[in-house]
N, C-alpha and C positions, 0 to 999 in steps of 0.2 A: 422511635427515639425513647430516651429514658424518661420515666415519670416517677419522681420520688414522692412517697406518701408520708415521710417523716419530715421534721423541720429541717431547715438548711444549716443548722449549727454544725460546727466542725466536730466530729466524734472524737478526734484526738484530744480535745480539751474538755470533754464532758466530765461532770463531777462524779458520775457513777463509774465503777470499774469495768462494767460490761454494758455496752449500749448497742443498739441495732438499727438497721434500716429495712424497710419493706419497699421493694421497687418492682416496677414493671418495665421490661426492656423489649424492644422490637427492632431487629436488624441494626444493632448498635455496636460500635466499637469505641471504647474509651482509650485515652492516651496513656502512656506510661506514667506512673505516679507511685508514691509510697505513703505509708502512714506511720506515725509514732507508735501506734498500737498494733498488736497482733490482729489478724482478721480470720474469721471463718466464713467462707463463701459457699452458698448452697442455693440450688434451684429446686423449688418445690414442683415446678413445671417447666419443661423445656430443657435445653442443654446450654451450659456455659463453657466457653473456651477461655482459658487463662494462660497468659504468656509471661515469662520472665526472660532475662538475658540468656539464661542457660537451658530453658526447657518450656514445654507446653503441656497443658492438661486439658482433658475433656471430662466434664462433670455432668453426668446424667442425674436424675433425681434420687439415685441410691448412693451417691457419693458427695462428699464435701471436701473443700480444700482449706487447710490451715496455712496461712501465710505469716511468717514471722515479721515482727516490726522492722521497718526501714528497708523492706525488700521491694525493689522496683518491679512493677507488674502492670499488666493491662488486661481488661476483660472485653469479651465480645460475644455476641449471640447472632446466629443467622436467622432465627425465627423468634416468635414471641416466647418470652420466658418470664416466670415469676421468681424473683430472686430475694433471698434473705441474706443480709450481711451483718455479722456481729463484729464489734471492735472491742478488744480485750486489753486492758491495761497490763503491760509487762510486769508490773509490780505484783500482780496476782500470782505469777509464777507457775502457770499451768500449761505452758507450751508442750505439746505432745511430741515435739521433735527438736533436735539441735540444729538441723539443717534449715534452709530457708522456707521450704514448702513440703507438705506431706498430705496425701489424700487419705481420708478415712471413710469407712463404710458407715452409712447412716442407718441406724436401727429405727423402727417405728417410734420408740420412746424419744430418741434424740430428734427425730423429725418434728415431733410435737413441741419439744422443748425449744428448738430453734425458732419455730413459728411464734411461740409465745414470747420468748425473750426479745425477738427482733422488734416487736411492737410495743415494748415497755417505754414509759417516759424516761427521759435521760437524767432526771433529778431525784430518783428514788433514794431512800435513806439506808444506811447500813443496818442490818438486822431486820429490814422490812420483808414482807412476803415476796416482793420483787427481787430483792437481793438474794434471798434463799433459793428462789427459782433459778437464778443465774448460777449460783454455787452448785446446784444439782447438775445443771448442764455441763459445767466445767469438769465436774467429777466424771461424768459419763464420757466426755470427749477424751479424757486421758486413758480410758480403757478400750476405745474403739479399735477394731482391726484396721491395719493399713491396707491400701489397695494400689497395685501397680498400673495406674492409668496415666503415667507421665511419659513424655517423649523428649529425651534430651536432644538438643539441637546443636549441630557443629557451628563453630564460629568462622572456620576457613571459608572464604568466598566461594570456592569451588563446591564445597559441601553444601553451602546454603543454596547455591543455584540448583543443585540436584533436589534438595528438599522442596524448593519452589516448583520444580517441574512435576514432581510426584504429587504435590498438593493440587495441581491443576487437573490431574487424572489419577486418582487413587487406584483405578483398575488396571493401570499400565503394567505390563509384564516385560517391559524393555529391560534387557540384561544390563548388568553393571558395566560391562565393557563399553556398550553403546552410550550409556549415560555419561560415563567418564570421558569418552571422546568428545562429547558435546560441550564439555566444560574445559577441554584442553588438558586433560590429565589421563594417566593410565588407571586401570582398575586397581592395581596394587596401591597406587597413591591414594585413591579415594578410600580404599579399605583401611589404610593406615590412619587417614584423617578421622574416619568414624570411630575406630577403636580408640584413638587417642583422645578425642573430644567428646564422645558420647559413652565410652566404655562398652559399646556394643559393636559386634561385627555388622557389616552393612546388611547382610541377610536378616539378622535378628532385629536390627533397627527397622528395616522395611516391613517385617511382619508386625511389629508393634505399631508402626504408623498405620498400616492397613486396619488393624484391629481397633485402634482409636477412632479412625474414620467410620468404622462399622458401628461403634457405640452410639454415635449420634443418630445414625439412620435407625438403629434398633429402638432407641429411646422415643423416636417419633412414630413407632408402630409399623415400620417396614418389615416385610416377611423375611425370614432368615435366608431363604434361597436367593431372593433378589439382592439382599445385602451382600451375600457371599460373592455374587457375580460382580456387583458394583465396586467392590474393593479388590478385585483381582484374583479370587479363588476359583478353581475349576468346578467345585461342587460344594453343596451345603455341608456334606460330611467332612471334607478337608477343612472347611472354615470352622466348624464346631470343634474339631480336634485341636486346631491352633488356638481357638478361644479358650478351651478348657486348659490347655497347657500354660497359657499366659495368666489367666484369671482364676484358675482353680475351680471353675464351675461352668455350666452351660449358659448360653445366652438367656434362656428362659428364666433360670434361677438367679442370674445376675441382677435382673430387674425386679425381683420380688423383695 
């Protein structure tokens, strides 16, 4: 369950433009909610799952998610995680994206800045050392590289049922025609649904789904060969090739 180490005040109404929380989660799933402020969500340990109405994200300790103000979302963790959340007043004008969410790569400097800013009191004054620290963090966030660790989710009930089936068994190699038949549709219909609602062909969507499932296992220290088999690849080499194609690097370098 969640254990907050910050006070219980509402961060949306804090006097300082940037405030944070330091939290420990264990097998927790929050309900959908939103904030008046932008958020930066980061796990210094463990893996966070974030969902919105249109997508899902997997966040290992090398990535953080920026969520724009008033975006409905929920967080969950399957194992213990140490989480840092920052709440940023939109008046600061530093959002790194015009869309609702974006994943950024966390550098060692930004990691330390997030950890420091998340533990600051919520009533620091303009021009103070705390305010300057937050300003440095916001400047850094604006320059961070983006990372494709999102998974767009279809809204059509047939597409959602297929997503749920694959979530139960990421290693499944069941062909699209068989999956489609199980939800009462043709493979062409399902293909059209995924292209229309996720902007990915089903094969490309399935590969990204597998790779995001792999990210969590890798973050917890599982061996590459075992992870490859667990998410449906025939060999470690084919998995690493797909990983490099999607993320632009190898699994080992991704987590450095």
